[in-house]
N, CA, C and O atoms as a CHARMM CRD file, in Angstrom:
* protein
*
  316
    1    1 MET  N     26.08800  42.23700  -6.41500 PROA 1      0.00000
    2    1 MET  CA    25.54700  42.18500  -5.10600 PROA 1      0.00000
    3    1 MET  C     25.50300  40.50200  -5.44300 PROA 1      0.00000
    4    1 MET  O     26.04300  39.95600  -4.48000 PROA 1      0.00000
    5    2 ILE  N     25.10300  39.56200  -6.35500 PROA 2      0.00000
    6    2 ILE  CA    25.10800  38.49500  -6.25500 PROA 2      0.00000
    7    2 ILE  C     26.34700  37.58800  -6.36000 PROA 2      0.00000
    8    2 ILE  O     26.39700  36.42200  -5.96800 PROA 2      0.00000
    9    3 SER  N     27.39900  38.32200  -6.97700 PROA 3      0.00000
   10    3 SER  CA    28.60900  37.94100  -7.28300 PROA 3      0.00000
   11    3 SER  C     29.44700  38.22200  -5.96100 PROA 3      0.00000
   12    3 SER  O     30.61000  37.81900  -5.92900 PROA 3      0.00000
   13    4 ARG  N     29.01300  38.76900  -5.07400 PROA 4      0.00000
   14    4 ARG  CA    29.84600  39.08000  -3.88700 PROA 4      0.00000
   15    4 ARG  C     29.38100  38.01900  -3.13200 PROA 4      0.00000
   16    4 ARG  O     30.18300  37.29000  -2.54900 PROA 4      0.00000
   17    5 ILE  N     27.94600  37.80400  -3.05800 PROA 5      0.00000
   18    5 ILE  CA    27.53600  36.30000  -1.96800 PROA 5      0.00000
   19    5 ILE  C     27.96700  35.28800  -2.48700 PROA 5      0.00000
   20    5 ILE  O     28.41000  34.41800  -1.73800 PROA 5      0.00000
   21    6 LEU  N     27.97500  35.09800  -3.78800 PROA 6      0.00000
   22    6 LEU  CA    28.47200  33.87000  -4.65700 PROA 6      0.00000
   23    6 LEU  C     30.27100  33.47900  -4.16400 PROA 6      0.00000
   24    6 LEU  O     30.67700  32.34500  -3.90800 PROA 6      0.00000
   25    7 THR  N     31.06000  34.67700  -4.13800 PROA 7      0.00000
   26    7 THR  CA    32.58600  34.82000  -3.64100 PROA 7      0.00000
   27    7 THR  C     32.25200  34.69200  -2.23200 PROA 7      0.00000
   28    7 THR  O     32.73700  33.60100  -1.93200 PROA 7      0.00000
   29    8 LEU  N     31.78800  35.10400  -1.35700 PROA 8      0.00000
   30    8 LEU  CA    31.62200  34.59200   0.10100 PROA 8      0.00000
   31    8 LEU  C     31.19900  32.97200   0.22300 PROA 8      0.00000
   32    8 LEU  O     31.84100  32.15400   0.88300 PROA 8      0.00000
   33    9 ALA  N     30.22300  32.73600  -0.39800 PROA 9      0.00000
   34    9 ALA  CA    29.81400  31.24500  -0.37800 PROA 9      0.00000
   35    9 ALA  C     31.02700  30.42200  -0.70700 PROA 9      0.00000
   36    9 ALA  O     31.28800  29.54000   0.11100 PROA 9      0.00000
   37   10 ALA  N     31.76000  30.53200  -1.67500 PROA 10     0.00000
   38   10 ALA  CA    32.92100  30.04000  -2.25900 PROA 10     0.00000
   39   10 ALA  C     34.01000  29.76200  -1.06500 PROA 10     0.00000
   40   10 ALA  O     34.55400  28.68300  -0.83100 PROA 10     0.00000
   41   11 GLN  N     34.19800  31.01900  -0.35800 PROA 11     0.00000
   42   11 GLN  CA    35.37100  31.15600   0.60600 PROA 11     0.00000
   43   11 GLN  C     34.84500  30.14200   1.90100 PROA 11     0.00000
   44   11 GLN  O     35.63200  29.57400   2.65800 PROA 11     0.00000
   45   12 VAL  N     33.75800  30.06700   1.96400 PROA 12     0.00000
   46   12 VAL  CA    33.47200  29.13800   3.30200 PROA 12     0.00000
   47   12 VAL  C     33.84800  27.65800   3.35600 PROA 12     0.00000
   48   12 VAL  O     33.09100  26.78400   2.93500 PROA 12     0.00000
   49   13 PRO  N     34.71700  27.47900   3.74400 PROA 13     0.00000
   50   13 PRO  CA    35.00900  25.84800   4.14700 PROA 13     0.00000
   51   13 PRO  C     34.03700  24.87100   4.15200 PROA 13     0.00000
   52   13 PRO  O     32.98100  25.06800   4.75400 PROA 13     0.00000
   53   14 ALA  N     34.27300  23.73800   3.50100 PROA 14     0.00000
   54   14 ALA  CA    33.24100  22.56000   3.49800 PROA 14     0.00000
   55   14 ALA  C     33.00800  22.24900   5.04400 PROA 14     0.00000
   56   14 ALA  O     33.77300  22.81900   5.82200 PROA 14     0.00000
   57   15 ALA  N     32.26800  21.60900   5.44500 PROA 15     0.00000
   58   15 ALA  CA    32.05300  20.99700   6.65500 PROA 15     0.00000
   59   15 ALA  C     32.76800  19.46100   6.73400 PROA 15     0.00000
   60   15 ALA  O     32.60900  18.58600   5.88300 PROA 15     0.00000
   61   16 LYS  N     33.43900  19.36600   7.73000 PROA 16     0.00000
   62   16 LYS  CA    33.88300  18.18200   7.88900 PROA 16     0.00000
   63   16 LYS  C     33.24000  16.90200   8.85400 PROA 16     0.00000
   64   16 LYS  O     32.74100  17.11600   9.95900 PROA 16     0.00000
   65   17 PHE  N     33.33200  15.73600   8.32400 PROA 17     0.00000
   66   17 PHE  CA    32.38400  14.72300   8.98800 PROA 17     0.00000
   67   17 PHE  C     32.70800  13.44600   8.65500 PROA 17     0.00000
   68   17 PHE  O     32.91100  13.09300   7.49300 PROA 17     0.00000
   69   18 ASP  N     32.78800  12.51000   9.89800 PROA 18     0.00000
   70   18 ASP  CA    33.11600  11.38300   9.20300 PROA 18     0.00000
   71   18 ASP  C     32.05800  10.55600   8.18900 PROA 18     0.00000
   72   18 ASP  O     30.88300  10.62900   8.55000 PROA 18     0.00000
   73   19 GLU  N     32.22300  10.06500   7.41600 PROA 19     0.00000
   74   19 GLU  CA    31.19300   9.37900   6.26200 PROA 19     0.00000
   75   19 GLU  C     31.15300   7.98600   6.84100 PROA 19     0.00000
   76   19 GLU  O     30.58100   7.19200   6.09400 PROA 19     0.00000
   77   20 GLU  N     31.71800   7.34200   8.25700 PROA 20     0.00000
   78   20 GLU  CA    31.41400   5.96300   8.56400 PROA 20     0.00000
   79   20 GLU  C     30.29300   6.33100   9.82500 PROA 20     0.00000
   80   20 GLU  O     29.56800   5.49200  10.36000 PROA 20     0.00000
   81   21 SER  N     30.32900   7.54100  10.10100 PROA 21     0.00000
   82   21 SER  CA    29.25000   7.77600  11.20400 PROA 21     0.00000
   83   21 SER  C     28.01300   8.13200  11.07100 PROA 21     0.00000
   84   21 SER  O     27.20600   8.18700  11.99900 PROA 21     0.00000
   85   22 VAL  N     27.76400   8.42200   9.78500 PROA 22     0.00000
   86   22 VAL  CA    26.81900   9.07100   9.35200 PROA 22     0.00000
   87   22 VAL  C     25.61600   7.70700   9.21900 PROA 22     0.00000
   88   22 VAL  O     25.89400   6.79500   8.44100 PROA 22     0.00000
   89   23 THR  N     24.59200   7.66100   9.84300 PROA 23     0.00000
   90   23 THR  CA    23.61000   6.41600  10.07100 PROA 23     0.00000
   91   23 THR  C     22.44000   7.07300  10.20400 PROA 23     0.00000
   92   23 THR  O     22.35500   8.26000  10.52000 PROA 23     0.00000
   93   24 PRO  N     21.39000   6.23800   9.94100 PROA 24     0.00000
   94   24 PRO  CA    19.99900   6.80300  10.41000 PROA 24     0.00000
   95   24 PRO  C     19.84100   6.88000  11.98800 PROA 24     0.00000
   96   24 PRO  O     19.31800   7.85500  12.52700 PROA 24     0.00000
   97   25 GLY  N     20.21400   6.04400  12.52700 PROA 25     0.00000
   98   25 GLY  CA    20.25700   5.88400  13.99400 PROA 25     0.00000
   99   25 GLY  C     18.87100   4.94700  14.20400 PROA 25     0.00000
  100   25 GLY  O     18.24100   4.26800  13.39400 PROA 25     0.00000
  101   26 TRP  N     18.68000   5.19100  15.57000 PROA 26     0.00000
  102   26 TRP  CA    17.41600   4.24700  15.96300 PROA 26     0.00000
  103   26 TRP  C     15.80400   4.96200  15.36300 PROA 26     0.00000
  104   26 TRP  O     14.75000   4.33800  15.24300 PROA 26     0.00000
  105   27 VAL  N     16.00900   6.23000  15.10200 PROA 27     0.00000
  106   27 VAL  CA    14.82200   7.25700  14.40200 PROA 27     0.00000
  107   27 VAL  C     14.44500   6.31700  13.31800 PROA 27     0.00000
  108   27 VAL  O     13.44900   5.59400  13.33800 PROA 27     0.00000
  109   28 GLY  N     15.46100   6.40100  12.22800 PROA 28     0.00000
  110   28 GLY  CA    15.23300   5.79300  11.17200 PROA 28     0.00000
  111   28 GLY  C     14.71300   4.16600  10.96000 PROA 28     0.00000
  112   28 GLY  O     13.70400   3.74600  10.39400 PROA 28     0.00000
  113   29 PHE  N     15.90600   3.37700  11.70000 PROA 29     0.00000
  114   29 PHE  CA    15.10100   2.28800  11.89700 PROA 29     0.00000
  115   29 PHE  C     13.58900   2.26300  12.62700 PROA 29     0.00000
  116   29 PHE  O     12.84000   1.31700  12.38100 PROA 29     0.00000
  117   30 LEU  N     13.22500   3.19200  13.41100 PROA 30     0.00000
  118   30 LEU  CA    11.90100   3.04300  14.00000 PROA 30     0.00000
  119   30 LEU  C     10.76800   3.33300  12.74500 PROA 30     0.00000
  120   30 LEU  O      9.73300   2.70600  12.52200 PROA 30     0.00000
  121   31 ILE  N     11.32000   4.48100  12.02200 PROA 31     0.00000
  122   31 ILE  CA    10.33900   4.74300  11.03700 PROA 31     0.00000
  123   31 ILE  C     10.08700   3.99500   9.94200 PROA 31     0.00000
  124   31 ILE  O      8.95500   3.88900   9.47000 PROA 31     0.00000
  125   32 THR  N     11.47100   3.22900   9.30000 PROA 32     0.00000
  126   32 THR  CA    11.51000   2.19100   8.66000 PROA 32     0.00000
  127   32 THR  C     10.61400   0.82500   8.96300 PROA 32     0.00000
  128   32 THR  O     10.00000   0.17600   8.11600 PROA 32     0.00000
  129   33 PHE  N     10.69200   0.56500  10.32000 PROA 33     0.00000
  130   33 PHE  CA     9.80700  -0.66500  11.01600 PROA 33     0.00000
  131   33 PHE  C      8.66400  -0.35000  11.03500 PROA 33     0.00000
  132   33 PHE  O      7.85000  -1.26100  10.88700 PROA 33     0.00000
  133   34 LEU  N      8.23000   0.85100  11.19700 PROA 34     0.00000
  134   34 LEU  CA     6.68000   1.25500  11.23700 PROA 34     0.00000
  135   34 LEU  C      6.13900   1.00500   9.81800 PROA 34     0.00000
  136   34 LEU  O      5.12000   0.32500   9.69700 PROA 34     0.00000
  137   35 ILE  N      6.87600   1.61000   8.53100 PROA 35     0.00000
  138   35 ILE  CA     6.08200   1.70800   7.56600 PROA 35     0.00000
  139   35 ILE  C      6.30000   0.22100   7.00300 PROA 35     0.00000
  140   35 ILE  O      5.45100  -0.06700   6.15900 PROA 35     0.00000
  141   36 ALA  N      7.19500  -0.75200   7.25500 PROA 36     0.00000
  142   36 ALA  CA     6.98800  -2.08300   6.81800 PROA 36     0.00000
  143   36 ALA  C      5.86300  -2.53400   7.88200 PROA 36     0.00000
  144   36 ALA  O      5.01700  -3.26000   7.36000 PROA 36     0.00000
  145   37 ALA  N      5.71100  -2.34400   8.88900 PROA 37     0.00000
  146   37 ALA  CA     4.65900  -2.98900   9.66800 PROA 37     0.00000
  147   37 ALA  C      3.30400  -2.68100   8.74800 PROA 37     0.00000
  148   37 ALA  O      2.60400  -3.59000   8.30100 PROA 37     0.00000
  149   38 ALA  N      3.03500  -1.24500   8.52900 PROA 38     0.00000
  150   38 ALA  CA     1.93300  -0.68900   8.13500 PROA 38     0.00000
  151   38 ALA  C      1.60100  -1.63300   6.76600 PROA 38     0.00000
  152   38 ALA  O      0.49300  -2.08200   6.47100 PROA 38     0.00000
  153   39 VAL  N      3.10300  -1.84600   5.86600 PROA 39     0.00000
  154   39 VAL  CA     2.65600  -2.24600   4.49400 PROA 39     0.00000
  155   39 VAL  C      2.26100  -3.91300   4.92200 PROA 39     0.00000
  156   39 VAL  O      1.32100  -4.44800   4.33400 PROA 39     0.00000
  157   40 VAL  N      2.80600  -4.44800   5.65700 PROA 40     0.00000
  158   40 VAL  CA     2.09400  -6.02400   5.99300 PROA 40     0.00000
  159   40 VAL  C      0.74800  -5.83200   6.49400 PROA 40     0.00000
  160   40 VAL  O     -0.09200  -6.40200   5.79800 PROA 40     0.00000
  161   41 LEU  N      0.38600  -5.33200   7.28300 PROA 41     0.00000
  162   41 LEU  CA    -0.90000  -5.00900   8.03500 PROA 41     0.00000
  163   41 LEU  C     -1.70200  -4.70300   6.71000 PROA 41     0.00000
  164   41 LEU  O     -2.45500  -5.58800   6.30200 PROA 41     0.00000
  165   42 LEU  N     -1.61600  -3.68600   6.10400 PROA 42     0.00000
  166   42 LEU  CA    -2.70400  -3.47300   4.43100 PROA 42     0.00000
  167   42 LEU  C     -2.50900  -4.55900   3.57400 PROA 42     0.00000
  168   42 LEU  O     -3.43800  -4.87500   2.83100 PROA 42     0.00000
  169   43 CYS  N     -1.30900  -5.27400   3.54500 PROA 43     0.00000
  170   43 CYS  CA    -1.38100  -6.88800   2.39300 PROA 43     0.00000
  171   43 CYS  C     -2.09900  -7.66300   3.05900 PROA 43     0.00000
  172   43 CYS  O     -2.58500  -8.52600   2.32800 PROA 43     0.00000
  173   44 ILE  N     -2.50200  -7.79100   4.50500 PROA 44     0.00000
  174   44 ILE  CA    -3.24500  -9.08700   4.90300 PROA 44     0.00000
  175   44 ILE  C     -4.43700  -8.43500   4.84800 PROA 44     0.00000
  176   44 ILE  O     -5.21300  -9.30500   4.45200 PROA 44     0.00000
  177   45 ASP  N     -5.19700  -7.19200   5.04200 PROA 45     0.00000
  178   45 ASP  CA    -6.34100  -6.55500   4.94000 PROA 45     0.00000
  179   45 ASP  C     -6.78400  -6.62600   3.38300 PROA 45     0.00000
  180   45 ASP  O     -7.99100  -6.71700   3.16000 PROA 45     0.00000
  181   46 LEU  N     -6.01800  -6.59400   2.46100 PROA 46     0.00000
  182   46 LEU  CA    -6.29500  -6.77400   0.94900 PROA 46     0.00000
  183   46 LEU  C     -6.37200  -8.18300   0.68300 PROA 46     0.00000
  184   46 LEU  O     -7.35900  -8.56000   0.05100 PROA 46     0.00000
  185   47 VAL  N     -5.57700  -8.98100   1.02000 PROA 47     0.00000
  186   47 VAL  CA    -6.15000 -10.22100   0.74400 PROA 47     0.00000
  187   47 VAL  C     -7.31600 -10.92600   1.62200 PROA 47     0.00000
  188   47 VAL  O     -7.91500 -11.90500   1.17900 PROA 47     0.00000
  189   48 ARG  N     -7.54900 -10.47200   2.66000 PROA 48     0.00000
  190   48 ARG  CA    -8.92100 -10.59700   3.23300 PROA 48     0.00000
  191   48 ARG  C    -10.30300 -10.21300   2.35600 PROA 48     0.00000
  192   48 ARG  O    -11.24100 -10.87900   1.91900 PROA 48     0.00000
  193   49 ARG  N     -9.98900  -8.99000   2.33300 PROA 49     0.00000
  194   49 ARG  CA   -11.18100  -8.40300   1.41300 PROA 49     0.00000
  195   49 ARG  C    -11.35900  -9.15500  -0.30800 PROA 49     0.00000
  196   49 ARG  O    -12.42600  -9.33600  -0.89500 PROA 49     0.00000
  197   50 ILE  N    -10.19000  -9.43100  -0.73300 PROA 50     0.00000
  198   50 ILE  CA   -10.36100 -10.24300  -2.03800 PROA 50     0.00000
  199   50 ILE  C    -11.02700 -11.58600  -1.66100 PROA 50     0.00000
  200   50 ILE  O    -11.82100 -12.14400  -2.41800 PROA 50     0.00000
  201   51 ARG  N    -10.73100 -11.99300  -0.66400 PROA 51     0.00000
  202   51 ARG  CA   -11.07400 -13.70300  -0.52700 PROA 51     0.00000
  203   51 ARG  C    -12.76600 -13.24400  -0.02100 PROA 51     0.00000
  204   51 ARG  O    -13.53600 -14.11100  -0.43500 PROA 51     0.00000
  205   52 ARG  N    -13.30800 -12.42900   0.54000 PROA 52     0.00000
  206   52 ARG  CA   -14.52800 -12.06900   0.76400 PROA 52     0.00000
  207   52 ARG  C    -15.37800 -11.98700  -0.51400 PROA 52     0.00000
  208   52 ARG  O    -16.38900 -12.66500  -0.70200 PROA 52     0.00000
  209   53 VAL  N    -14.87400 -11.10200  -1.36400 PROA 53     0.00000
  210   53 VAL  CA   -15.31000 -10.78000  -2.83700 PROA 53     0.00000
  211   53 VAL  C    -15.61700 -11.78600  -3.21500 PROA 53     0.00000
  212   53 VAL  O    -16.81000 -12.03700  -3.38100 PROA 53     0.00000
  213   54 ARG  N    -14.46700 -12.86100  -3.52400 PROA 54     0.00000
  214   54 ARG  CA   -14.50100 -14.00900  -4.43500 PROA 54     0.00000
  215   54 ARG  C    -14.96100 -15.22900  -3.48200 PROA 54     0.00000
  216   54 ARG  O    -14.74900 -16.38300  -3.85700 PROA 54     0.00000
  217   55 TYR  N    -15.50400 -15.00200  -2.41700 PROA 55     0.00000
  218   55 TYR  CA   -16.51300 -16.26100  -1.73800 PROA 55     0.00000
  219   55 TYR  C    -17.90900 -15.67100  -2.32600 PROA 55     0.00000
  220   55 TYR  O    -18.62200 -16.28900  -3.11600 PROA 55     0.00000
  221   56 ARG  N    -18.23800 -14.10400  -1.70600 PROA 56     0.00000
  222   56 ARG  CA   -19.54000 -13.82200  -2.34500 PROA 56     0.00000
  223   56 ARG  C    -19.63800 -13.84200  -3.77000 PROA 56     0.00000
  224   56 ARG  O    -20.80000 -13.60600  -4.10300 PROA 56     0.00000
  225   57 GLY  N    -18.84100 -14.04000  -4.79000 PROA 57     0.00000
  226   57 GLY  CA   -19.24800 -14.08700  -6.11300 PROA 57     0.00000
  227   57 GLY  C    -19.65200 -15.74500  -6.22900 PROA 57     0.00000
  228   57 GLY  O    -20.73000 -16.03900  -6.74600 PROA 57     0.00000
  229   58 GLU  N    -18.74400 -16.80600  -5.72900 PROA 58     0.00000
  230   58 GLU  CA   -19.11800 -17.91100  -5.95100 PROA 58     0.00000
  231   58 GLU  C    -20.15000 -18.47000  -5.39100 PROA 58     0.00000
  232   58 GLU  O    -20.75000 -19.40000  -5.93000 PROA 58     0.00000
  233   59 ILE  N    -20.50300 -17.93500  -4.16000 PROA 59     0.00000
  234   59 ILE  CA   -22.17500 -18.14500  -3.37200 PROA 59     0.00000
  235   59 ILE  C    -23.19600 -17.86900  -4.57000 PROA 59     0.00000
  236   59 ILE  O    -23.96300 -18.69800  -5.06200 PROA 59     0.00000
  237   60 ARG  N    -23.02600 -16.34700  -4.98700 PROA 60     0.00000
  238   60 ARG  CA   -24.02100 -15.61500  -6.08400 PROA 60     0.00000
  239   60 ARG  C    -24.16400 -16.83500  -7.24200 PROA 60     0.00000
  240   60 ARG  O    -25.24200 -17.23700  -7.68000 PROA 60     0.00000
  241   61 GLU  N    -23.02400 -17.26300  -7.58200 PROA 61     0.00000
  242   61 GLU  CA   -23.05400 -18.17100  -8.72000 PROA 61     0.00000
  243   61 GLU  C    -23.81900 -19.92000  -8.56300 PROA 61     0.00000
  244   61 GLU  O    -24.32000 -20.69200  -9.38000 PROA 61     0.00000
  245   62 GLN  N    -23.58600 -19.96800  -7.16800 PROA 62     0.00000
  246   62 GLN  CA   -24.18700 -21.00500  -6.70900 PROA 62     0.00000
  247   62 GLN  C    -25.81600 -20.86000  -6.71200 PROA 62     0.00000
  248   62 GLN  O    -26.72000 -21.53200  -7.20900 PROA 62     0.00000
  249   63 LEU  N    -25.76700 -19.66100  -5.92200 PROA 63     0.00000
  250   63 LEU  CA   -27.66600 -19.65800  -5.98600 PROA 63     0.00000
  251   63 LEU  C    -27.84900 -19.39200  -7.56300 PROA 63     0.00000
  252   63 LEU  O    -28.59100 -20.31300  -7.90400 PROA 63     0.00000
  253   64 GLU  N    -27.65200 -18.85400  -8.35800 PROA 64     0.00000
  254   64 GLU  CA   -28.46100 -18.67300  -9.34100 PROA 64     0.00000
  255   64 GLU  C    -28.17000 -19.78400 -10.17100 PROA 64     0.00000
  256   64 GLU  O    -28.77200 -19.70200 -11.24100 PROA 64     0.00000
  257   65 ALA  N    -27.40300 -20.87300 -10.04900 PROA 65     0.00000
  258   65 ALA  CA   -27.25300 -22.32400 -10.23900 PROA 65     0.00000
  259   65 ALA  C    -28.57600 -23.07700 -10.08500 PROA 65     0.00000
  260   65 ALA  O    -29.37500 -23.67200 -10.80800 PROA 65     0.00000
  261   66 GLU  N    -28.39700 -22.71300  -8.58100 PROA 66     0.00000
  262   66 GLU  CA   -29.91500 -23.68000  -8.09100 PROA 66     0.00000
  263   66 GLU  C    -31.01700 -23.02500  -8.66700 PROA 66     0.00000
  264   66 GLU  O    -31.81100 -23.78600  -9.21900 PROA 66     0.00000
  265   67 ARG  N    -31.31200 -21.72800  -8.69700 PROA 67     0.00000
  266   67 ARG  CA   -32.54400 -21.21200  -8.92900 PROA 67     0.00000
  267   67 ARG  C    -32.61000 -21.56700 -10.45200 PROA 67     0.00000
  268   67 ARG  O    -33.77200 -21.70600 -10.83400 PROA 67     0.00000
  269   68 LEU  N    -31.69000 -21.74200 -11.38600 PROA 68     0.00000
  270   68 LEU  CA   -32.09900 -22.24800 -12.94700 PROA 68     0.00000
  271   68 LEU  C    -32.36400 -23.74500 -12.96300 PROA 68     0.00000
  272   68 LEU  O    -33.12600 -24.30300 -13.75200 PROA 68     0.00000
  273   69 ALA  N    -31.58500 -24.39500 -11.91300 PROA 69     0.00000
  274   69 ALA  CA   -31.77300 -26.01900 -11.87800 PROA 69     0.00000
  275   69 ALA  C    -33.44800 -26.12300 -11.54400 PROA 69     0.00000
  276   69 ALA  O    -34.23300 -26.74700 -12.25900 PROA 69     0.00000
  277   70 ALA  N    -33.73100 -25.56800 -10.61900 PROA 70     0.00000
  278   70 ALA  CA   -35.11500 -25.34900  -9.84600 PROA 70     0.00000
  279   70 ALA  C    -36.06800 -25.16400 -10.79800 PROA 70     0.00000
  280   70 ALA  O    -37.08200 -25.85000 -10.67100 PROA 70     0.00000
  281   71 GLY  N    -36.00500 -24.38700 -11.75300 PROA 71     0.00000
  282   71 GLY  CA   -37.07300 -23.97300 -13.09900 PROA 71     0.00000
  283   71 GLY  C    -37.29000 -22.58700 -12.58900 PROA 71     0.00000
  284   71 GLY  O    -37.95600 -21.83300 -13.29900 PROA 71     0.00000
  285   72 SER  N    -36.78200 -22.11500 -11.36500 PROA 72     0.00000
  286   72 SER  CA   -37.71800 -20.78800 -10.87500 PROA 72     0.00000
  287   72 SER  C    -36.60100 -19.62800 -11.35000 PROA 72     0.00000
  288   72 SER  O    -36.28600 -18.74900 -10.54900 PROA 72     0.00000
  289   73 GLY  N    -36.06900 -19.66900 -12.58000 PROA 73     0.00000
  290   73 GLY  CA   -35.04900 -18.63200 -13.23400 PROA 73     0.00000
  291   73 GLY  C    -36.13600 -17.56200 -13.60300 PROA 73     0.00000
  292   73 GLY  O    -37.33700 -17.81600 -13.69900 PROA 73     0.00000
  293   74 PRO  N    -35.51000 -16.23100 -13.81600 PROA 74     0.00000
  294   74 PRO  CA   -36.34400 -15.09600 -14.41500 PROA 74     0.00000
  295   74 PRO  C    -36.56400 -15.45000 -15.69300 PROA 74     0.00000
  296   74 PRO  O    -37.48100 -14.71700 -16.06600 PROA 74     0.00000
  297   75 GLU  N    -36.16600 -16.33400 -16.79900 PROA 75     0.00000
  298   75 GLU  CA   -36.74300 -16.87200 -18.05600 PROA 75     0.00000
  299   75 GLU  C    -37.92400 -17.42500 -17.94200 PROA 75     0.00000
  300   75 GLU  O    -38.87100 -17.16000 -18.68200 PROA 75     0.00000
  301   76 ASN  N    -37.94900 -18.31300 -16.91500 PROA 76     0.00000
  302   76 ASN  CA   -39.38500 -19.16800 -16.59400 PROA 76     0.00000
  303   76 ASN  C    -40.84200 -18.74300 -16.19900 PROA 76     0.00000
  304   76 ASN  O    -41.92400 -19.33000 -16.16200 PROA 76     0.00000
  305   77 LYS  N    -40.31300 -17.19300 -15.86000 PROA 77     0.00000
  306   77 LYS  CA   -41.56900 -16.62300 -15.30700 PROA 77     0.00000
  307   77 LYS  C    -42.54000 -15.90800 -16.21700 PROA 77     0.00000
  308   77 LYS  O    -42.13100 -14.99700 -16.93700 PROA 77     0.00000
  309   78 ASP  N    -43.86400 -16.29300 -16.22000 PROA 78     0.00000
  310   78 ASP  CA   -45.15400 -16.09900 -17.04100 PROA 78     0.00000
  311   78 ASP  C    -45.51200 -14.70100 -16.41000 PROA 78     0.00000
  312   78 ASP  O    -46.61500 -14.75600 -15.86800 PROA 78     0.00000
  313   79 ASP  N    -45.03200 -13.71200 -16.33500 PROA 79     0.00000
  314   79 ASP  CA   -45.74400 -12.43200 -15.93500 PROA 79     0.00000
  315   79 ASP  C    -46.14600 -11.42200 -16.92800 PROA 79     0.00000
  316   79 ASP  O    -46.72200 -10.39600 -16.56800 PROA 79     0.00000
């Protein structure tokens, strides 16, 4: 049974097509453009989030340094 199917499949001629006319077309361009736009927007969002976290860390360090300089740090409490 399988050998007969393979024999019939071998007898089917290969499809003829022009290799120069095989292109993704406007659908492929649109999909590629949308993926590229999504990547750019994600990168912009990532940079914004990283910057926000870095600024929060810098402010936290400044507040801690000011608290230690003023003498009201957690080490100087007499509780």
